[in-house]
C-alpha positions as CSV (number, residue, x, y, z in Angstrom):
1,M,0.0,0.0,0.0
2,Y,1.2,3.5,-0.8
3,L,1.8,6.0,2.0
4,D,-0.5,8.6,0.4
5,R,-3.3,6.0,0.1
6,L,-2.8,4.9,3.7
7,A,-3.1,8.4,5.0
8,Q,-6.6,8.6,3.6
9,R,-9.7,6.6,4.8
10,P,-9.9,3.1,3.5
11,R,-12.0,2.5,0.5
12,P,-15.7,1.7,1.0
13,E,-15.1,-1.9,-0.1
14,A,-12.3,-2.4,2.5
15,N,-12.9,-5.3,4.9
16,D,-13.3,-5.0,8.7
17,A,-9.7,-5.8,9.4
18,A,-8.5,-3.0,7.1
19,E,-10.9,-0.6,8.7
20,A,-9.8,-1.6,12.2
21,A,-6.1,-1.3,11.4
22,W,-6.7,2.2,9.9
23,T,-8.6,3.2,13.0
24,L,-5.8,2.1,15.3
25,L,-3.2,4.0,13.1
26,N,-5.3,7.1,13.1
27,E,-6.0,7.0,16.9
28,S,-2.2,6.6,17.6
29,N,-1.5,9.7,15.5
30,A,0.6,7.6,13.1
31,L,-1.4,8.8,10.2
32,D,-0.8,12.4,11.2
33,D,2.9,11.6,10.9
34,A,2.3,10.1,7.4
35,R,0.4,13.1,6.3
36,A,3.1,15.4,7.6
37,M,5.7,13.5,5.6
38,L,3.6,13.9,2.5
39,A,3.2,17.6,2.9
40,P,5.2,19.8,0.5
41,L,8.4,21.3,1.8
42,S,8.6,25.0,2.1
43,E,11.4,27.5,2.9
44,D,10.5,27.2,6.6
45,D,11.6,23.6,6.6
46,W,15.2,24.5,7.3
47,L,16.2,21.3,9.0
48,V,15.0,19.1,6.2
49,M,16.6,21.4,3.7
50,A,19.9,21.4,5.6
51,I,20.1,17.7,5.8
52,T,19.1,17.0,2.2
53,H,21.2,19.7,0.5
């Protein structure tokens, strides 16, 4: 599964296990971390820019 798809709600046809797993990830704030990693970088992201450039 791709990270960007994981950060969204499961598809309507997802089974109960997938829905339960997504709920646990969301409640633990793991999905917020995934969403943050997917956010575009800006000039304010100095630490990431310093490490990668």
